[in-house]
DORO-843017 format. One line per 10 residues: their letters; for each residue y, z, x of C-alpha. Coordinates in nm, 2 decimals. Example, Ala and Ser with C-alpha at 12.3 -4.5 7.8 and 13.67 -1.06 7.14 Angstrom:
2
AS> -0.45/0.78/1.23 ~ -0.11/0.71/1.37
***
This chain:
264
MAGALALLGR> 7.17/12.12/18.61 ~ 6.97/12.31/18.84 ~ 6.93/12.58/18.55 ~ 6.82/12.33/18.30 ~ 6.56/12.20/18.54 ~ 6.41/12.55/18.63 ~ 6.38/12.59/18.23 ~ 6.18/12.29/18.19 ~ 5.95/12.37/18.48 ~ 5.89/12.68/18.33
AAALLGGAQR> 5.84/12.52/17.98 ~ 5.59/12.32/18.15 ~ 5.40/12.58/18.32 ~ 5.36/12.75/17.97 ~ 5.25/12.46/17.80 ~ 4.98/12.39/18.07 ~ 4.85/12.75/18.05 ~ 4.84/12.72/17.67 ~ 4.65/12.41/17.69 ~ 4.39/12.53/17.95
LLRGSGAGLA> 4.34/12.85/17.71 ~ 4.27/12.61/17.41 ~ 4.03/12.43/17.62 ~ 3.81/12.77/17.68 ~ 3.59/12.72/17.38 ~ 3.75/12.91/17.12 ~ 3.72/13.28/17.08 ~ 3.47/13.31/17.35 ~ 3.74/13.29/17.62 ~ 3.92/13.52/17.46
ERCLSRGSGA> 3.65/13.75/17.47 ~ 3.54/13.70/17.82 ~ 3.93/13.75/17.93 ~ 3.94/14.09/17.73 ~ 3.59/14.24/17.78 ~ 3.48/14.10/18.14 ~ 3.45/14.35/18.40 ~ 3.31/14.63/18.19 ~ 3.04/14.66/18.45 ~ 3.15/14.75/18.82
EERPKRPLTA> 2.95/14.42/18.98 ~ 3.24/14.18/18.84 ~ 3.60/14.17/18.89 ~ 3.77/14.26/18.55 ~ 3.98/14.01/18.43 ~ 4.36/14.06/18.32 ~ 4.42/14.08/17.93 ~ 4.60/13.82/17.75 ~ 4.97/13.84/17.71 ~ 5.12/13.88/17.36
YFRFLKEQHA> 5.20/13.52/17.32 ~ 4.87/13.40/17.43 ~ 4.67/13.64/17.17 ~ 4.90/13.50/16.90 ~ 4.81/13.15/17.03 ~ 4.43/13.20/17.01 ~ 4.45/13.39/16.67 ~ 4.65/13.12/16.53 ~ 4.52/12.80/16.66 ~ 4.24/12.77/16.41
AFRQRNPEIG> 4.48/12.81/16.09 ~ 4.75/12.56/16.27 ~ 4.46/12.30/16.34 ~ 4.34/12.31/16.00 ~ 4.67/12.25/15.84 ~ 4.76/11.97/16.13 ~ 4.43/11.79/16.15 ~ 4.62/11.47/16.27 ~ 4.81/11.57/16.61 ~ 4.72/11.66/16.94
NVELVRKIAG> 4.68/11.97/17.14 ~ 5.01/11.92/17.32 ~ 5.22/11.90/16.98 ~ 4.96/12.17/16.82 ~ 5.07/12.44/17.12 ~ 5.43/12.33/17.03 ~ 5.41/12.42/16.67 ~ 5.26/12.75/16.72 ~ 5.51/12.85/17.02 ~ 5.78/12.77/16.78
AWKELPASQK> 5.62/13.00/16.50 ~ 5.59/13.26/16.77 ~ 5.95/13.21/16.86 ~ 6.02/13.28/16.45 ~ 5.81/13.59/16.46 ~ 6.00/13.89/16.37 ~ 6.01/14.15/16.64 ~ 5.83/14.41/16.45 ~ 5.51/14.16/16.41 ~ 5.54/14.07/16.78
QIYEDARKAD> 5.49/14.45/16.86 ~ 5.17/14.44/16.69 ~ 5.06/14.18/16.98 ~ 5.25/14.36/17.22 ~ 5.09/14.69/17.14 ~ 4.74/14.55/17.19 ~ 4.82/14.41/17.50 ~ 4.92/14.73/17.62 ~ 4.60/14.90/17.53 ~ 4.38/14.65/17.68
WQKYQQQLAM> 4.59/14.69/18.00 ~ 4.51/15.02/18.04 ~ 4.14/14.94/17.98 ~ 4.17/14.69/18.23 ~ 4.34/14.92/18.51 ~ 4.06/15.18/18.47 ~ 3.81/14.92/18.50 ~ 3.98/14.77/18.83 ~ 3.98/15.12/18.96 ~ 3.60/15.14/18.88
YKAQLTPAQA> 3.54/14.78/19.04 ~ 3.73/14.87/19.39 ~ 3.59/15.17/19.43 ~ 3.21/15.05/19.46 ~ 3.33/14.78/19.69 ~ 3.23/14.78/20.07 ~ 3.48/14.73/20.35 ~ 3.37/14.40/20.39 ~ 3.38/14.29/20.02 ~ 3.75/14.46/19.98
AALKEERRRR> 3.84/14.23/20.28 ~ 3.68/13.90/20.11 ~ 3.86/14.01/19.79 ~ 4.18/14.04/19.97 ~ 4.13/13.68/20.15 ~ 4.00/13.54/19.81 ~ 4.34/13.65/19.67 ~ 4.56/13.53/19.94 ~ 4.40/13.18/19.89 ~ 4.44/13.21/19.54
LAKRQLFRVR> 4.81/13.28/19.53 ~ 4.87/13.01/19.77 ~ 4.69/12.75/19.58 ~ 4.89/12.87/19.26 ~ 5.21/12.87/19.48 ~ 5.12/12.50/19.59 ~ 5.09/12.41/19.22 ~ 5.40/12.52/19.13 ~ 5.58/12.36/19.41 ~ 5.43/12.04/19.29
RELTVLGKPK> 5.49/12.07/18.95 ~ 5.86/12.17/19.01 ~ 5.90/11.86/19.23 ~ 5.77/11.64/18.97 ~ 5.99/11.79/18.71 ~ 6.30/11.74/18.95 ~ 6.18/11.34/18.98 ~ 6.10/11.34/19.35 ~ 5.96/10.99/19.41 ~ 5.58/10.90/19.48
RPRSGFNIFV> 5.47/10.86/19.83 ~ 5.41/10.51/19.96 ~ 5.07/10.36/19.89 ~ 4.86/10.23/20.20 ~ 4.70/9.87/20.16 ~ 4.37/10.04/20.10 ~ 4.51/10.22/19.80 ~ 4.65/9.92/19.67 ~ 4.33/9.74/19.68 ~ 4.15/10.02/19.52
SENFKESVGI> 4.39/10.06/19.24 ~ 4.36/9.68/19.17 ~ 3.99/9.67/19.20 ~ 3.84/9.99/19.07 ~ 3.75/9.93/18.73 ~ 3.55/9.58/18.86 ~ 3.39/9.78/19.12 ~ 3.01/9.86/19.10 ~ 2.90/10.20/19.07 ~ 2.80/10.45/18.78
SPVAKMKQLF> 3.05/10.73/18.95 ~ 3.38/10.74/19.08 ~ 3.25/10.84/19.44 ~ 2.99/10.55/19.45 ~ 3.29/10.31/19.32 ~ 3.51/10.44/19.61 ~ 3.22/10.38/19.85 ~ 3.18/10.03/19.73 ~ 3.54/9.96/19.76 ~ 3.57/10.10/20.12
DSWQKLSTTQ> 3.28/9.90/20.23 ~ 3.45/9.59/20.08 ~ 3.77/9.68/20.24 ~ 3.60/9.68/20.58 ~ 3.45/9.36/20.51 ~ 3.78/9.15/20.46 ~ 3.95/8.96/20.70 ~ 4.29/9.01/20.87 ~ 4.41/8.74/20.65 ~ 4.24/8.87/20.34
KQPYLQLAED> 4.41/9.23/20.37 ~ 4.75/9.08/20.47 ~ 4.88/9.05/20.09 ~ 4.79/9.43/20.02 ~ 4.94/9.56/20.37 ~ 5.25/9.38/20.27 ~ 5.26/9.52/19.97 ~ 5.22/9.84/20.12 ~ 5.52/9.78/20.36 ~ 5.73/9.67/20.07
DKVRYENEIK> 5.63/10.01/19.87 ~ 5.74/10.19/20.20 ~ 6.09/10.06/20.17 ~ 6.10/10.16/19.82 ~ 6.01/10.49/19.92 ~ 6.26/10.57/20.19 ~ 6.54/10.41/19.97 ~ 6.44/10.63/19.68 ~ 6.36/10.96/19.87 ~ 6.72/10.93/20.06
SWEAKMIELG> 6.88/10.89/19.71 ~ 6.68/11.20/19.56 ~ 6.74/11.45/19.87 ~ 7.09/11.37/19.87 ~ 7.08/11.47/19.50 ~ 6.89/11.78/19.58 ~ 7.16/11.87/19.79 ~ 7.43/11.84/19.57 ~ 7.23/12.10/19.31 ~ 7.20/12.33/19.62
REDLVRSGKE> 6.84/12.26/19.68 ~ 6.85/12.20/20.04 ~ 6.52/12.37/20.07 ~ 6.34/12.07/19.90 ~ 6.50/11.81/20.18 ~ 6.22/11.71/20.44 ~ 6.22/11.93/20.73 ~ 6.30/11.73/21.08 ~ 6.53/11.49/20.90 ~ 6.90/11.55/20.93
KPKKQTRETA> 7.04/11.68/20.63 ~ 7.38/11.52/20.50 ~ 7.65/11.77/20.49 ~ 7.91/11.79/20.21 ~ 8.25/11.67/20.35 ~ 8.53/11.91/20.24 ~ 8.93/11.80/20.26 ~ 8.94/12.00/20.58 ~ 8.66/11.84/20.75 ~ 8.77/11.47/20.61
KKAETAKASS> 9.12/11.56/20.77 ~ 8.99/11.67/21.08 ~ 8.78/11.36/21.10 ~ 9.08/11.11/21.02 ~ 9.28/11.29/21.30 ~ 9.01/11.23/21.53 ~ 8.99/10.88/21.45 ~ 9.37/10.84/21.48 ~ 9.37/11.01/21.82 ~ 9.10/10.77/21.94
REKAAKLKLK> 9.29/10.46/21.82 ~ 9.59/10.59/22.00 ~ 9.43/10.66/22.32 ~ 9.28/10.30/22.31 ~ 9.62/10.16/22.25 ~ 9.76/10.31/22.54 ~ 9.47/10.23/22.77 ~ 9.50/9.85/22.67 ~ 9.90/9.88/22.74 ~ 9.85/10.03/23.08
KSEE> 9.58/9.78/23.17 ~ 9.83/9.48/23.07 ~ 10.12/9.61/23.28 ~ 9.90/9.61/23.56
***
C-alpha cells in the first residue's frame, strides 16, 4: 500500500514537470535550457533529461493528431509512447543528454571561477533556499496524495469563500481588502453563523485527522503524525495480555479491600 502511494506521488511529480515544461512557450524553453549560461555572467541551466527531450520533440506532432484533448491527457499519451519506445531509440536521447551534460559541466566551472567570495556565498544560500522550497513542495504533494485532511477554515475564510465572487474589486488583492473591511464592520451577531461553521469545521478536522494519523501509523509512516501529539501504539498480543493481567490484578485487589472493610 505504502509503495503504491509512493509511486503515485512520483507519477504526479513527473506529470507536473511535464506540464511546466509544456507551458514554457514551445521550443524557446528547450533552447534556453540547453544553451543558457554560455556566458560566465549567468548560471548555466541543467540540460533536459532524455524523456523531456522526447516530450518536447513529440509535443507538436501529438498535439496535431489530438487537437481535442487537454495538456494532461496529451502528456499521458506522450509518456505512453516513450514507455513503448525501443531501448535503441531511447539511447539517442540519452546520448544527446550526456553530450549536453559535458558542456554544462564546463560552463558551470567557468561560471563558478569568475565569482567573488560574496557571490559564491550568495549562490550557496540561494541553492539552499531553492532546495528547501522544493522539499516543502514534495512534502505537500505527498500529503495530498496520501489524502491528508484539509485544515479547518476560520470564520473569515468561510465569509470570503461565500462572498468573493460578488465582492467589489478589479483584482484578487482589491477584493480581499474589500472583504476584510466588510468583515471588520460586521457585528458579533452577524459574524456568529460563520464562527459556528468554523467551529463545526474544527470538529470535522479533528475527527478526520485522528483517523488519517491512525492509518499512517498502520502504513509505517509515523513521521507524518503531528509532533506533540501522543502517537497511538500498535497493541501486540503480548502487550494485550499484560494489560489484561494488570486489570485482573487490580480487580482482585479491589475485591480484597472491600472484603476487609466489610469484616471490620
